C-alpha positions, 0 to 999 in steps of 0.5 A, a space after each residue: 143706790 136708786 130704786 128704780 121700781 119706785 121711781 117707775 110707779 110713782 110715774 104711773 100713778 102720776 100719769 093716771 092722775 093727770 090723764 085719766 081715761 086716756 091712760 091704761 095699761 094693756 097686755 104686752 102681746 097688744 103693745 108690739 114691744 118684745 117685752 113681758 113686762 108691763 105696758 101702758 097705752 096713752 091715747 092722744 088726740 090733737 090739741 084743737 080737738 080736745 073740747 070737740 063732741 063730733 068725732 075726732 078724725 085722727 087718734 093716736 096710741 102712745 105705748 111704752 113699758 119701763 125698762 129695767 133701769 129707767 129712767 136712767 135708760 131710755 123706755 121702750 116705745 111704739 106708736 100706733 095709729 087708732 084712727 086716721 094717720 099714716 104709717 109713714 108719719 107713725 115712722 117718723 113720730 117713733 123716731 122723733 120720741 126715741 131721740 128725745 128719749 135719749 135727750 131726757 135720760 135721769 128723769 121720768 119722761 113719759 109725760 114729755 114724750 106724750 106732750 111732744 107727740 100731742 104738739 106733733 099730731 096737732 102740727 101734722 093733722 090738726 085744724 091748723 094744719 088744715 087751714 094752712 093746707 087750705 090757704 096754700 091750695 087757694 093761692 095757687 087757684 088765685 094765682 093768675 098765670 101771664 104769658 108774657 109776666 105782664 100783671 092784669 089790671 083794670 086799666 091794662 084790661 080796658 085799653 086791650 078792649 079798646 084796642 080789640 073793639 077798634 080793630 073789629 070795627 075796622 074789620 068789619 068795616 072791610 065786609 061792609 056793602 058801600 050802602 052800610 059803609 055810607 050810613 056808618 060815615 054819615 053817623 060817625 058811629 064807632 064800631 061797637 056802636 054800630 054793632 050794638 044799634 042792630 044794623 050788623 042784623 041787617 048787614 047779615 041779611 044783605 050778605 046772605 042775599 048777595 051772590 058773590 062767591 066766597 072766592 070772588 074779590 070785592 073791589 072798592 072805590 077809592 072813597 072806601 080807603 078814606 071812609 076806613 080812616 075816618 072810623 079810625 080817626 073817630 075812634 081815636 078822637 073819641 078815646 082821647 076825649 073820654 075820661 082816663 080810666 081809674 
């Protein structure tokens, strides 16, 4: 006949020797268990924090009490947060441990349950979990959303910038007075070169002195269209002569 009491005492002695300060007996009123039998509490922290000297962010209390025919029947179990563990997570862990207890009937299982709880705590709240969460958040931040699904590269950006600058130069040419246009044609500057040369400021000054109303049309002679074509041809020639972007 199995001496359950002796097996239970031997397990308690083994747990005290292995866990030392992490293991202690508590009053049944503190256990949250519906029993008047002896109750014990084991303090569990994540694996990664075992050797840390700083304050541990999360701590778990695994509470148990032997039933009359333990280990042939499961022990009474409870889990409590000492620090930083959500109630919803405690419920999940308790169900997990009760399932494991039913799978280990016939053998002393408390230390097995402690190891399982420690693994769960490390996975849920340990440093590795924090690193994984940080990587996931960083990946979201680094993700670039392209409206039409086209990836942005250095080449596509530079090509777009060249097209934009050419269009901008043509738009400026349409607003330039004939005197400024003649200078631009003479020196065959690109839109960007003309803008960076500082002449844009001079054109702005001319525009401010002009008496032309906003709604008044500006008539250009036929040569203006030729000038505009010359600017575009000059831009295209520059682009074809320039080395390919890497």
